[in-house]
C-alpha positions as CSV (number, residue, x, y, z in Angstrom):
1,X,118.9,113.9,-67.7
2,X,115.3,114.3,-68.6
3,X,114.9,116.8,-71.5
4,X,112.1,119.4,-71.3
5,X,109.8,120.0,-74.2
6,X,111.8,123.2,-74.9
7,X,115.1,121.3,-74.9
8,X,113.7,118.7,-77.3
9,X,112.5,121.5,-79.7
10,X,116.0,123.0,-79.7
11,X,117.5,119.6,-80.5
12,X,115.0,118.9,-83.3
13,X,115.3,122.4,-84.9
14,X,119.1,122.3,-85.2
15,X,120.2,121.4,-88.7
16,X,122.9,119.2,-87.2
17,X,120.6,117.2,-84.9
18,X,122.6,114.0,-84.6
19,X,125.9,115.9,-83.9
20,X,124.1,118.1,-81.3
21,X,122.6,115.0,-79.6
22,X,126.1,113.5,-79.4
23,X,127.5,116.7,-77.9
24,X,124.6,116.9,-75.4
25,X,125.2,113.2,-74.4
26,X,128.9,113.9,-74.0
27,X,128.3,116.9,-71.9
28,X,125.8,115.0,-69.8
29,X,128.4,112.3,-69.1
30,X,131.1,114.8,-68.2
31,X,128.7,116.4,-65.7
32,X,127.6,113.1,-64.3
33,X,131.2,112.0,-63.8
34,X,131.7,115.1,-61.7
35,X,128.3,114.9,-59.9
36,X,127.1,118.2,-61.3
37,X,123.4,118.3,-61.9
38,X,122.0,121.2,-63.9
39,X,118.3,122.1,-63.3
40,X,115.9,121.7,-66.2
41,X,116.1,125.4,-67.1
42,X,119.9,125.3,-66.9
43,X,119.9,122.3,-69.3
44,X,117.6,124.1,-71.7
45,X,119.8,127.2,-71.7
46,X,122.9,125.0,-72.0
47,X,121.5,122.9,-74.9
48,X,120.6,126.2,-76.7
49,X,124.2,127.3,-76.3
50,X,125.5,124.0,-77.5
51,X,123.2,124.2,-80.5
52,X,124.5,127.7,-81.3
53,X,128.1,126.6,-80.8
54,X,127.7,123.7,-83.2
55,X,126.1,125.9,-85.9
56,X,128.9,128.5,-85.5
57,X,131.5,125.8,-85.9
58,X,129.9,124.3,-88.9
59,X,129.3,127.7,-90.5
60,X,132.8,129.0,-89.5
61,X,131.5,131.9,-87.5
62,X,132.6,133.0,-84.0
63,X,131.4,134.9,-81.1
64,X,132.9,138.3,-80.3
65,X,136.2,138.2,-78.4
66,X,135.9,138.2,-74.6
67,X,138.3,139.4,-71.9
68,X,139.5,136.3,-70.0
69,X,139.8,138.5,-66.9
70,X,136.0,138.6,-66.8
71,X,136.1,134.9,-66.0
72,X,138.6,134.9,-63.2
73,X,136.0,133.8,-60.7
74,X,135.1,130.7,-62.7
75,X,136.5,127.4,-61.3
76,X,139.2,125.4,-63.0
77,X,136.8,122.5,-63.1
78,X,134.1,124.5,-65.0
79,X,136.8,125.8,-67.5
80,X,138.1,122.2,-67.9
81,X,134.6,120.8,-68.7
82,X,134.0,123.7,-71.1
83,X,137.2,123.1,-72.9
84,X,136.4,119.4,-73.3
85,X,133.0,120.2,-74.8
86,X,134.5,122.9,-77.1
87,X,137.1,120.4,-78.3
88,X,134.3,117.9,-78.9
89,X,132.4,120.4,-81.1
90,X,135.4,121.2,-83.2
91,X,137.4,124.2,-84.2
92,X,136.2,127.1,-82.1
93,X,138.1,130.0,-80.5
94,X,139.1,130.0,-76.8
95,X,136.4,132.6,-76.2
96,X,133.8,129.8,-76.5
97,X,135.4,128.0,-73.6
98,X,135.1,131.0,-71.3
99,X,131.5,131.7,-72.2
100,X,130.5,128.1,-72.0
101,X,132.1,127.7,-68.6
102,X,129.5,129.9,-67.0
103,X,126.9,127.2,-67.5
104,X,129.0,124.7,-65.6
105,X,129.9,127.1,-62.9
106,X,126.2,127.9,-62.4
107,X,125.3,124.2,-62.2
108,X,128.0,123.6,-59.7
109,X,126.4,126.2,-57.5
110,X,123.3,124.0,-57.3
111,X,125.2,121.5,-55.4
112,X,126.7,124.0,-53.0
113,X,123.3,125.5,-52.3
114,X,121.9,122.1,-51.2
115,X,124.7,121.5,-48.7
């Protein structure tokens, strides 16, 4: 994973830079293990989301509730990766897993488009 300038700015501007870097590295390893390769822009958007998640967890805030039915088309693999990342971040509601899974499902589509 090569971080763009924008991704680096997001990392550096987060008040929990070290923890965020750890979550990004963990996420990268999960994706590599599954041979999922986000594009640069997908990484930037994902890192921004991870940054926001970490701040919500540390500040004990949460996103609005989501309807799980809206995520019925998301693969089990994307949900599983998202849950592992959410667990790594800390105490966050299940809603975070569903919203985060969209990033992984989108990155999975990259592989299918190149086949």
